[in-house]
DRENDO-1510 file (C-alpha; in Angstrom, 1 decimal, always signed):
<recs>
REC; n; res; u; v; w
REC; 1; UNK; -83.8; -33.7; -111.4 .
REC; 2; UNK; -80.8; -35.6; -110.0 .
REC; 3; UNK; -82.1; -38.5; -107.8 .
REC; 4; UNK; -79.2; -37.9; -105.4 .
REC; 5; UNK; -80.6; -34.5; -104.6 .
REC; 6; UNK; -83.9; -36.1; -103.5 .
REC; 7; UNK; -82.1; -38.6; -101.3 .
REC; 8; UNK; -80.8; -35.7; -99.1 .
REC; 9; UNK; -84.3; -35.2; -97.8 .
REC; 10; UNK; -86.7; -37.5; -96.1 .
REC; 11; UNK; -89.9; -35.7; -97.0 .
REC; 12; UNK; -91.0; -33.6; -100.0 .
REC; 13; UNK; -91.8; -30.7; -97.6 .
REC; 14; UNK; -88.1; -30.5; -96.6 .
REC; 15; UNK; -87.1; -30.3; -100.3 .
REC; 16; UNK; -89.6; -27.5; -101.0 .
REC; 17; UNK; -88.4; -25.6; -98.0 .
REC; 18; UNK; -84.8; -26.1; -98.9 .
REC; 19; UNK; -85.3; -24.8; -102.4 .
REC; 20; UNK; -87.3; -21.8; -101.1 .
REC; 21; UNK; -84.5; -20.9; -98.7 .
REC; 22; UNK; -81.7; -21.4; -101.3 .
REC; 23; UNK; -82.6; -19.9; -104.6 .
REC; 24; UNK; -80.1; -21.0; -107.2 .
REC; 25; UNK; -80.1; -19.1; -110.5 .
REC; 26; UNK; -79.6; -20.6; -113.9 .
REC; 27; UNK; -75.9; -21.4; -114.3 .
REC; 28; UNK; -75.1; -20.8; -110.6 .
REC; 29; UNK; -73.4; -23.4; -108.3 .
REC; 30; UNK; -73.6; -23.5; -104.6 .
REC; 31; UNK; -72.1; -25.7; -101.9 .
REC; 32; UNK; -74.3; -26.0; -98.8 .
REC; 33; UNK; -74.4; -28.0; -95.6 .
REC; 34; UNK; -77.0; -30.8; -95.8 .
REC; 35; UNK; -79.9; -30.5; -93.5 .
REC; 36; UNK; -78.9; -33.9; -92.1 .
REC; 37; UNK; -75.7; -32.3; -90.7 .
REC; 38; UNK; -77.4; -29.3; -89.1 .
REC; 39; UNK; -78.0; -31.0; -85.8 .
REC; 40; UNK; -74.5; -32.5; -85.6 .
REC; 41; UNK; -73.5; -32.1; -81.9 .
REC; 42; UNK; -69.8; -31.3; -82.7 .
REC; 43; UNK; -70.9; -28.7; -85.2 .
REC; 44; UNK; -73.1; -27.1; -82.6 .
REC; 45; UNK; -70.2; -27.2; -80.1 .
REC; 46; UNK; -68.0; -25.4; -82.6 .
REC; 47; UNK; -70.6; -22.7; -83.4 .
REC; 48; UNK; -71.1; -22.0; -79.7 .
REC; 49; UNK; -67.4; -21.9; -79.1 .
REC; 50; UNK; -66.9; -19.4; -81.9 .
REC; 51; UNK; -69.8; -17.2; -80.7 .
REC; 52; UNK; -68.4; -17.2; -77.2 .
REC; 53; UNK; -64.9; -16.4; -78.5 .
REC; 54; UNK; -66.2; -13.4; -80.5 .
REC; 55; UNK; -68.3; -12.1; -77.7 .
REC; 56; UNK; -65.4; -12.4; -75.2 .
REC; 57; UNK; -63.0; -10.7; -77.6 .
REC; 58; UNK; -65.4; -7.8; -78.4 .
REC; 59; UNK; -66.9; -7.5; -74.9 .
REC; 60; UNK; -65.3; -4.0; -74.4 .
REC; 61; UNK; -67.0; -2.8; -77.5 .
REC; 62; UNK; -70.5; -4.0; -76.3 .
REC; 63; UNK; -70.9; -6.2; -79.4 .
REC; 64; UNK; -73.0; -9.4; -78.8 .
REC; 65; UNK; -73.2; -12.1; -81.5 .
REC; 66; UNK; -76.1; -14.6; -81.3 .
REC; 67; UNK; -76.0; -16.1; -84.8 .
REC; 68; UNK; -73.0; -16.6; -87.0 .
REC; 69; UNK; -75.0; -16.4; -90.2 .
REC; 70; UNK; -77.2; -13.4; -89.2 .
REC; 71; UNK; -74.6; -11.3; -87.3 .
REC; 72; UNK; -71.5; -11.5; -89.5 .
REC; 73; UNK; -72.7; -11.1; -93.1 .
REC; 74; UNK; -72.5; -7.3; -93.2 .
REC; 75; UNK; -68.9; -7.1; -92.1 .
REC; 76; UNK; -69.4; -5.0; -88.9 .
REC; 77; UNK; -68.4; -7.8; -86.5 .
REC; 78; UNK; -65.6; -9.0; -88.7 .
REC; 79; UNK; -64.3; -5.4; -88.9 .
REC; 80; UNK; -64.2; -5.0; -85.1 .
REC; 81; UNK; -62.7; -8.5; -84.7 .
REC; 82; UNK; -59.8; -7.9; -87.0 .
REC; 83; UNK; -59.0; -4.5; -85.5 .
REC; 84; UNK; -59.1; -6.0; -82.1 .
REC; 85; UNK; -57.1; -9.2; -82.8 .
REC; 86; UNK; -54.6; -7.9; -85.3 .
REC; 87; UNK; -54.5; -4.2; -84.6 .
REC; 88; UNK; -55.5; -3.7; -88.2 .
REC; 89; UNK; -56.8; -0.3; -89.3 .
REC; 90; UNK; -59.1; -0.9; -92.3 .
REC; 91; UNK; -60.1; +1.9; -94.5 .
REC; 92; UNK; -63.9; +1.2; -94.4 .
REC; 93; UNK; -66.9; +2.6; -92.8 .
REC; 94; UNK; -67.9; +1.1; -89.4 .
REC; 95; UNK; -71.5; +0.7; -90.5 .
REC; 96; UNK; -72.5; -0.2; -94.1 .
REC; 97; UNK; -76.3; +0.1; -94.6 .
REC; 98; UNK; -76.7; -0.8; -98.3 .
REC; 99; UNK; -75.8; -4.1; -100.0 .
REC; 100; UNK; -73.3; -2.3; -102.2 .
REC; 101; UNK; -71.5; -0.8; -99.2 .
REC; 102; UNK; -71.6; -4.1; -97.4 .
REC; 103; UNK; -70.1; -5.9; -100.5 .
REC; 104; UNK; -67.3; -3.2; -100.7 .
REC; 105; UNK; -66.6; -3.5; -97.0 .
REC; 106; UNK; -66.4; -7.3; -97.1 .
REC; 107; UNK; -64.1; -7.1; -100.0 .
REC; 108; UNK; -61.6; -5.0; -98.1 .
REC; 109; UNK; -62.0; -7.1; -94.9 .
REC; 110; UNK; -61.5; -10.5; -96.7 .
REC; 111; UNK; -58.5; -9.1; -98.7 .
REC; 112; UNK; -56.9; -8.1; -95.4 .
REC; 113; UNK; -57.6; -11.6; -93.9 .
REC; 114; UNK; -56.0; -13.3; -96.9 .
REC; 115; UNK; -53.0; -11.0; -96.7 .
REC; 116; UNK; -52.6; -11.4; -93.0 .
REC; 117; UNK; -53.0; -15.2; -93.1 .
REC; 118; UNK; -50.8; -15.4; -96.2 .
REC; 119; UNK; -53.4; -17.3; -98.2 .
REC; 120; UNK; -53.5; -17.5; -102.0 .
REC; 121; UNK; -56.9; -17.1; -103.7 .
REC; 122; UNK; -57.1; -20.8; -104.5 .
REC; 123; UNK; -56.8; -21.6; -100.8 .
REC; 124; UNK; -59.8; -19.5; -99.7 .
REC; 125; UNK; -62.9; -21.4; -98.6 .
REC; 126; UNK; -65.0; -18.3; -98.5 .
REC; 127; UNK; -65.9; -15.3; -100.7 .
REC; 128; UNK; -67.5; -11.9; -100.5 .
REC; 129; UNK; -70.7; -13.3; -102.1 .
REC; 130; UNK; -70.9; -16.4; -99.8 .
REC; 131; UNK; -70.4; -14.4; -96.6 .
REC; 132; UNK; -72.9; -11.8; -97.8 .
REC; 133; UNK; -75.4; -14.6; -98.6 .
REC; 134; UNK; -75.1; -15.7; -94.9 .
REC; 135; UNK; -73.6; -19.0; -96.0 .
REC; 136; UNK; -72.8; -21.0; -92.8 .
REC; 137; UNK; -70.1; -23.2; -94.3 .
REC; 138; UNK; -68.1; -20.3; -95.6 .
REC; 139; UNK; -68.6; -18.3; -92.4 .
REC; 140; UNK; -67.3; -21.2; -90.3 .
REC; 141; UNK; -64.2; -21.7; -92.5 .
REC; 142; UNK; -63.4; -18.0; -92.3 .
REC; 143; UNK; -63.8; -17.8; -88.5 .
REC; 144; UNK; -61.8; -21.0; -87.9 .
REC; 145; UNK; -59.0; -19.6; -90.1 .
REC; 146; UNK; -59.0; -16.3; -88.2 .
REC; 147; UNK; -59.1; -18.0; -84.8 .
REC; 148; UNK; -56.2; -20.4; -85.7 .
REC; 149; UNK; -54.1; -17.5; -86.8 .
REC; 150; UNK; -54.7; -15.0; -83.9 .
REC; 151; UNK; -55.7; -17.4; -81.1 .
REC; 152; UNK; -53.8; -20.7; -81.8 .
REC; 153; UNK; -54.5; -21.9; -78.2 .
REC; 154; UNK; -58.3; -21.7; -78.6 .
REC; 155; UNK; -59.5; -25.2; -77.9 .
REC; 156; UNK; -61.6; -25.9; -81.0 .
REC; 157; UNK; -63.1; -29.4; -81.2 .
REC; 158; UNK; -61.1; -31.5; -83.7 .
REC; 159; UNK; -62.6; -33.5; -86.6 .
REC; 160; UNK; -65.7; -31.3; -87.0 .
REC; 161; UNK; -67.1; -32.5; -90.3 .
REC; 162; UNK; -70.3; -31.9; -92.2 .
REC; 163; UNK; -72.0; -33.5; -95.1 .
REC; 164; UNK; -72.2; -31.1; -98.0 .
REC; 165; UNK; -74.2; -30.9; -101.2 .
REC; 166; UNK; -73.0; -28.9; -104.2 .
REC; 167; UNK; -76.0; -27.9; -106.4 .
REC; 168; UNK; -75.6; -26.6; -109.9 .
REC; 169; UNK; -78.6; -25.2; -111.8 .
REC; 170; UNK; -77.9; -26.3; -115.4 .
REC; 171; UNK; -80.0; -26.1; -118.5 .
REC; 172; UNK; -81.0; -29.7; -118.0 .
REC; 173; UNK; -82.0; -29.3; -114.4 .
REC; 174; UNK; -80.3; -29.4; -111.0 .
REC; 175; UNK; -77.0; -31.3; -110.9 .
REC; 176; UNK; -75.7; -32.3; -107.5 .
REC; 177; UNK; -72.6; -33.8; -105.8 .
REC; 178; UNK; -72.3; -35.0; -102.3 .
REC; 179; UNK; -69.2; -34.9; -100.1 .
REC; 180; UNK; -67.9; -34.8; -96.5 .
REC; 181; UNK; -65.9; -31.7; -95.6 .
REC; 182; UNK; -63.8; -31.0; -92.5 .
REC; 183; UNK; -64.2; -27.6; -90.8 .
REC; 184; UNK; -61.6; -28.2; -88.1 .
REC; 185; UNK; -58.5; -30.3; -88.6 .
REC; 186; UNK; -58.6; -34.0; -89.0 .
REC; 187; UNK; -56.9; -35.4; -85.8 .
REC; 188; UNK; -55.5; -38.4; -87.7 .
REC; 189; UNK; -53.9; -36.1; -90.3 .
REC; 190; UNK; -52.4; -34.0; -87.5 .
REC; 191; UNK; -50.9; -37.1; -85.9 .
REC; 192; UNK; -49.4; -38.2; -89.2 .
REC; 193; UNK; -48.0; -34.7; -89.7 .
REC; 194; UNK; -46.5; -34.7; -86.3 .
REC; 195; UNK; -44.6; -37.8; -87.2 .
REC; 196; UNK; -43.2; -36.0; -90.2 .
REC; 197; UNK; -42.3; -33.1; -88.0 .
REC; 198; UNK; -40.2; -35.4; -85.8 .
REC; 199; UNK; -38.0; -36.1; -88.8 .
REC; 200; UNK; -37.9; -32.4; -89.8 .
REC; 201; UNK; -36.6; -31.7; -86.3 .
REC; 202; UNK; -34.1; -34.5; -86.6 .
REC; 203; UNK; -32.8; -32.9; -89.8 .
REC; 204; UNK; -32.6; -29.4; -88.4 .
REC; 205; UNK; -31.5; -30.0; -84.8 .
REC; 206; UNK; -29.7; -33.3; -84.6 .
REC; 207; UNK; -27.8; -33.8; -87.9 .
REC; 208; UNK; -25.2; -35.8; -86.0 .
REC; 209; UNK; -27.8; -38.5; -85.4 .
REC; 210; UNK; -28.9; -38.6; -89.1 .
REC; 211; UNK; -26.3; -41.1; -90.1 .
REC; 212; UNK; -27.4; -43.5; -87.4 .
REC; 213; UNK; -31.0; -43.2; -88.5 .
REC; 214; UNK; -29.9; -43.9; -92.2 .
REC; 215; UNK; -28.1; -47.0; -91.1 .
REC; 216; UNK; -31.2; -48.4; -89.4 .
REC; 217; UNK; -33.3; -47.7; -92.5 .
REC; 218; UNK; -30.6; -49.3; -94.8 .
REC; 219; UNK; -30.5; -52.4; -92.6 .
REC; 220; UNK; -34.3; -52.6; -92.7 .
REC; 221; UNK; -34.5; -52.2; -96.5 .
REC; 222; UNK; -31.7; -54.7; -97.2 .
REC; 223; UNK; -33.1; -57.3; -94.9 .
REC; 224; UNK; -36.1; -57.5; -97.3 .
REC; 225; UNK; -34.6; -56.7; -100.8 .
REC; 226; UNK; -31.6; -59.0; -100.3 .
REC; 227; UNK; -34.1; -61.8; -101.0 .
REC; 228; UNK; -34.3; -60.4; -104.6 .
REC; 229; UNK; -30.5; -60.3; -104.9 .
REC; 230; UNK; -30.4; -56.5; -104.3 .
REC; 231; UNK; -28.3; -54.4; -102.0 .
REC; 232; UNK; -29.0; -50.7; -101.2 .
REC; 233; UNK; -26.1; -48.5; -100.1 .
REC; 234; UNK; -27.6; -45.0; -100.5 .
REC; 235; UNK; -31.3; -44.3; -99.8 .
REC; 236; UNK; -31.3; -40.9; -101.6 .
REC; 237; UNK; -30.0; -42.0; -105.0 .
REC; 238; UNK; -31.2; -45.6; -105.1 .
REC; 239; UNK; -34.8; -44.7; -104.2 .
REC; 240; UNK; -35.1; -41.9; -106.7 .
REC; 241; UNK; -36.3; -43.9; -109.6 .
REC; 242; UNK; -39.0; -45.8; -107.7 .
REC; 243; UNK; -37.7; -49.3; -108.5 .
REC; 244; UNK; -36.4; -50.2; -105.1 .
REC; 245; UNK; -39.4; -48.6; -103.4 .
REC; 246; UNK; -41.8; -50.7; -105.5 .
REC; 247; UNK; -39.9; -53.9; -104.9 .
REC; 248; UNK; -39.7; -53.2; -101.2 .
REC; 249; UNK; -43.5; -52.6; -101.0 .
REC; 250; UNK; -44.0; -55.9; -102.9 .
REC; 251; UNK; -41.9; -57.8; -100.4 .
REC; 252; UNK; -43.5; -56.2; -97.3 .
REC; 253; UNK; -47.1; -56.4; -98.5 .
REC; 254; UNK; -46.9; -59.6; -100.5 .
REC; 255; UNK; -47.8; -57.9; -103.8 .
REC; 256; UNK; -47.0; -59.5; -107.2 .
REC; 257; UNK; -45.7; -56.7; -109.3 .
REC; 258; UNK; -46.1; -57.4; -113.0 .
REC; 259; UNK; -43.0; -56.1; -114.9 .
REC; 260; UNK; -45.3; -54.6; -117.5 .
REC; 261; UNK; -46.8; -52.3; -114.9 .
REC; 262; UNK; -43.5; -50.4; -114.1 .
REC; 263; UNK; -40.1; -49.6; -115.6 .
REC; 264; UNK; -37.4; -51.9; -114.1 .
REC; 265; UNK; -34.7; -49.9; -115.7 .
REC; 266; UNK; -36.2; -46.4; -116.2 .
REC; 267; UNK; -34.5; -44.3; -118.8 .
REC; 268; UNK; -36.2; -40.9; -118.3 .
REC; 269; UNK; -37.7; -38.7; -115.6 .
REC; 270; UNK; -41.1; -39.6; -116.9 .
REC; 271; UNK; -40.5; -43.3; -116.4 .
REC; 272; UNK; -39.1; -42.6; -112.9 .
REC; 273; UNK; -42.2; -40.6; -112.0 .
REC; 274; UNK; -44.4; -43.4; -113.2 .
REC; 275; UNK; -42.7; -45.8; -110.8 .
REC; 276; UNK; -42.9; -43.4; -107.9 .
REC; 277; UNK; -46.5; -42.6; -108.5 .
REC; 278; UNK; -47.4; -46.3; -108.7 .
REC; 279; UNK; -45.6; -46.9; -105.4 .
REC; 280; UNK; -47.5; -44.0; -103.7 .
REC; 281; UNK; -50.8; -45.4; -105.1 .
REC; 282; UNK; -50.0; -48.8; -103.7 .
REC; 283; UNK; -49.2; -47.3; -100.3 .
REC; 284; UNK; -52.4; -45.2; -100.3 .
REC; 285; UNK; -54.6; -48.1; -101.4 .
REC; 286; UNK; -53.2; -50.2; -98.6 .
REC; 287; UNK; -54.0; -47.5; -96.0 .
REC; 288; UNK; -50.3; -46.9; -95.3 .
REC; 289; UNK; -50.1; -43.3; -96.5 .
REC; 290; UNK; -52.4; -40.9; -94.8 .
REC; 291; UNK; -50.7; -37.7; -96.0 .
REC; 292; UNK; -49.8; -36.2; -99.3 .
REC; 293; UNK; -46.4; -36.9; -100.8 .
REC; 294; UNK; -45.0; -35.1; -103.9 .
REC; 295; UNK; -43.8; -37.7; -106.4 .
REC; 296; UNK; -41.4; -35.2; -107.9 .
</recs>
């Protein structure tokens, strides 16, 4: 058995109880919230807020939710919630008593959620099987996504994160992987994104000021690369091959860039992408890039 799996638990009794509650069949893989995160105050705050939001939304229908895991798995509450919030009429029975009916109902409901939220299958952090299995992590991701779409002003606590363990039952025993997963948005990422949004707004609403901003950037760049005998006149074209960007990073951060590590005179798109990717890696390693940038 993977020793990392044992480290999740402080006592053998906790391990036995965990395995008893989460039966994992041969060849199956599950991602679960570690027991060490179950008493996280911010997680509890989020759960209580979602329960209160659901109960307030469905008050007129006399539906009361006490447990996210136990009360949402069969699709009844989710059905009422979507009809109430999105005025969606779903072609499913109100009450599904058998597991087969519940699975069919959840399939229709989750398909409607994905369509309404415009999410591709690869973006989904839940599934019919995980919701049906009363998986708390999947249920939280689903509810947070629905709330953000239909109730964007709902004051959810930011930076709610949990420690997760992915367990796979292989022919050689249990294989595990530990990770930290955000359930609500990372505030630092939001702040970084908001900075990017300011530039987006500049491009769309104040194009007349764009030239002035470019001049400031050019002055800043040339102040540093002139020491290398270089002069930049156009940010768009002269930064596209990654050379100026790498040299600028080297000057600002005091890096020694070995000429064998990048292409000083790139002759192809592949060589340009190599330079840009190297520059992005340097920025990320230095803690200067907190959001994703497409090298292409």
